[in-house]
C-alpha positions as CSV (number, residue, x, y, z in Angstrom):
1,M,-6.3,-0.3,-7.5
2,D,-4.2,2.3,-9.4
3,W,-2.2,3.0,-6.3
4,I,-1.2,-0.6,-6.1
5,W,-0.1,-0.6,-9.7
6,F,1.6,2.6,-9.2
7,I,3.6,1.0,-6.4
8,L,4.5,-2.1,-8.2
9,I,5.6,-0.4,-11.3
10,G,7.7,1.9,-9.1
11,L,9.2,-1.0,-7.5
12,L,10.2,-2.4,-10.6
13,A,11.4,0.7,-12.2
14,G,13.6,1.3,-9.0
15,F,15.1,-2.1,-9.3
16,L,16.1,-1.9,-12.8
17,A,17.2,1.7,-12.5
18,G,19.6,0.7,-9.9
19,A,21.0,-2.0,-12.2
20,V,21.4,0.4,-15.0
21,V,22.9,3.3,-13.0
22,K,25.9,1.4,-11.6
23,G,27.7,3.0,-8.7
24,H,24.8,5.6,-7.8
25,G,22.6,3.1,-6.2
26,F,21.4,2.7,-2.7
27,G,20.9,-0.9,-2.0
28,L,17.8,-3.0,-2.9
29,I,15.5,-1.1,-0.5
30,G,16.9,2.2,-1.4
31,N,16.5,1.7,-5.0
32,L,12.8,0.4,-4.6
33,I,12.1,3.7,-2.5
34,I,13.9,5.6,-5.2
35,G,11.8,3.9,-7.8
36,V,8.4,4.8,-6.2
37,I,9.5,8.5,-5.8
38,G,11.0,8.2,-9.4
39,A,7.6,7.3,-10.7
40,L,6.3,10.6,-9.4
41,V,9.5,12.5,-10.8
42,G,8.8,10.7,-14.0
43,G,5.2,11.5,-14.2
44,F,6.0,15.0,-13.6
45,I,8.7,15.2,-16.4
46,F,6.6,13.3,-19.1
47,G,3.7,15.8,-18.2
48,L,5.8,18.8,-18.8
49,L,6.8,17.3,-22.2
50,G,3.2,16.6,-23.0
51,L,3.9,12.9,-23.0
52,P,1.1,11.3,-20.8
53,A,1.4,7.6,-19.7
54,E,-1.5,6.0,-21.8
55,N,-1.0,2.7,-20.4
56,R,1.0,0.3,-18.0
57,I,4.0,0.2,-20.1
58,G,4.0,4.1,-20.6
59,E,3.6,4.3,-16.9
60,F,6.6,1.9,-16.5
61,I,8.8,3.9,-18.9
62,S,7.9,7.1,-17.1
63,A,8.7,5.6,-13.7
64,F,11.9,4.1,-15.1
65,V,13.2,7.3,-16.5
66,G,12.1,9.2,-13.3
67,A,14.2,6.7,-11.3
68,V,17.2,6.9,-13.4
69,V,17.1,10.7,-13.2
70,L,16.6,10.7,-9.5
71,L,19.4,8.2,-9.1
72,L,21.7,10.4,-11.1
73,L,20.8,13.6,-9.4
74,I,21.4,12.2,-5.9
75,G,24.6,10.5,-6.9
76,F,25.6,14.0,-8.4
77,I,24.7,15.9,-5.2
78,K,26.5,13.2,-3.1
79,K,29.7,13.4,-5.2
80,K,29.7,17.3,-5.1
81,G,29.4,17.4,-1.3
82,A,31.9,14.8,-0.7
Protein backbone atom coordinates (compact mmCIF):
# COMPACT_ATOMS: atom_id res chain seq x y z
CA MET A 1 0.00 0.00 0.00
CA ASP A 2 2.92 2.35 0.64
CA TRP A 3 4.00 2.12 -3.00
CA ILE A 4 0.57 3.26 -4.14
CA TRP A 5 0.78 6.29 -1.84
CA PHE A 6 4.33 6.96 -3.04
CA ILE A 7 3.18 7.01 -6.68
CA LEU A 8 0.08 9.11 -5.97
CA ILE A 9 2.05 11.67 -3.96
CA GLY A 10 4.74 11.76 -6.66
CA LEU A 11 2.14 12.33 -9.38
CA LEU A 12 0.55 15.21 -7.47
CA ALA A 13 3.95 16.71 -6.66
CA GLY A 14 5.01 16.52 -10.31
CA PHE A 15 1.81 18.18 -11.47
CA LEU A 16 2.21 21.05 -8.99
CA ALA A 17 5.96 21.38 -9.61
CA GLY A 18 5.26 21.73 -13.34
CA ALA A 19 2.83 24.55 -12.56
CA VAL A 20 5.31 26.30 -10.26
CA VAL A 21 8.39 25.94 -12.47
CA LYS A 22 7.04 27.58 -15.60
CA GLY A 23 9.02 27.10 -18.79
CA HIS A 24 10.87 24.04 -17.50
CA GLY A 25 8.00 21.57 -17.66
CA PHE A 26 7.67 18.57 -19.93
CA GLY A 27 3.93 18.44 -20.42
CA LEU A 28 1.44 16.70 -18.18
CA ILE A 29 2.75 13.13 -18.57
CA GLY A 30 6.40 14.21 -18.38
CA ASN A 31 5.79 16.26 -15.24
CA LEU A 32 3.96 13.37 -13.60
CA ILE A 33 6.92 11.09 -14.29
CA ILE A 34 9.29 13.80 -13.02
CA GLY A 35 7.16 13.94 -9.87
CA VAL A 36 7.59 10.25 -9.14
CA ILE A 37 11.34 10.47 -9.76
CA GLY A 38 11.39 13.74 -7.80
CA ALA A 39 9.88 11.91 -4.83
CA LEU A 40 12.98 9.74 -4.77
CA VAL A 41 15.26 12.77 -5.15
CA GLY A 42 13.41 14.67 -2.44
CA GLY A 43 13.59 11.71 -0.07
CA PHE A 44 17.34 11.52 -0.68
CA ILE A 45 17.86 15.27 -0.16
CA PHE A 46 15.75 15.42 2.98
CA GLY A 47 17.45 12.26 4.28
CA LEU A 48 20.86 13.89 3.86
CA LEU A 49 19.60 16.89 5.82
CA GLY A 50 18.31 14.65 8.59
CA LEU A 51 14.67 15.58 7.93
CA PRO A 52 12.80 12.33 7.38
CA ALA A 53 9.17 12.49 6.26
CA GLU A 54 7.08 11.59 9.29
CA ASN A 55 3.66 11.57 7.59
CA ARG A 56 1.93 12.01 4.22
CA ILE A 57 2.30 15.80 4.34
CA GLY A 58 6.04 15.44 4.91
CA GLU A 59 6.24 12.94 2.07
CA PHE A 60 4.40 15.35 -0.22
CA ILE A 61 6.68 18.28 0.71
CA SER A 62 9.71 16.09 0.11
CA ALA A 63 8.37 14.91 -3.25
CA PHE A 64 7.42 18.44 -4.31
CA VAL A 65 10.85 19.86 -3.45
CA GLY A 66 12.53 16.95 -5.23
CA ALA A 67 10.39 17.45 -8.34
CA VAL A 68 11.11 21.20 -8.42
CA VAL A 69 14.85 20.58 -8.01
CA LEU A 70 14.75 17.95 -10.74
CA LEU A 71 12.81 20.20 -13.15
CA LEU A 72 15.22 23.08 -12.56
CA LEU A 73 18.24 20.83 -12.99
CA ILE A 74 16.94 19.31 -16.21
CA GLY A 75 15.97 22.76 -17.50
CA PHE A 76 19.46 24.05 -16.71
CA ILE A 77 21.10 21.13 -18.49
CA LYS A 78 18.85 21.56 -21.54
CA LYS A 79 19.58 25.29 -21.70
CA LYS A 80 23.32 24.72 -21.33
CA GLY A 81 23.33 22.20 -24.19
CA ALA A 82 21.31 24.38 -26.54
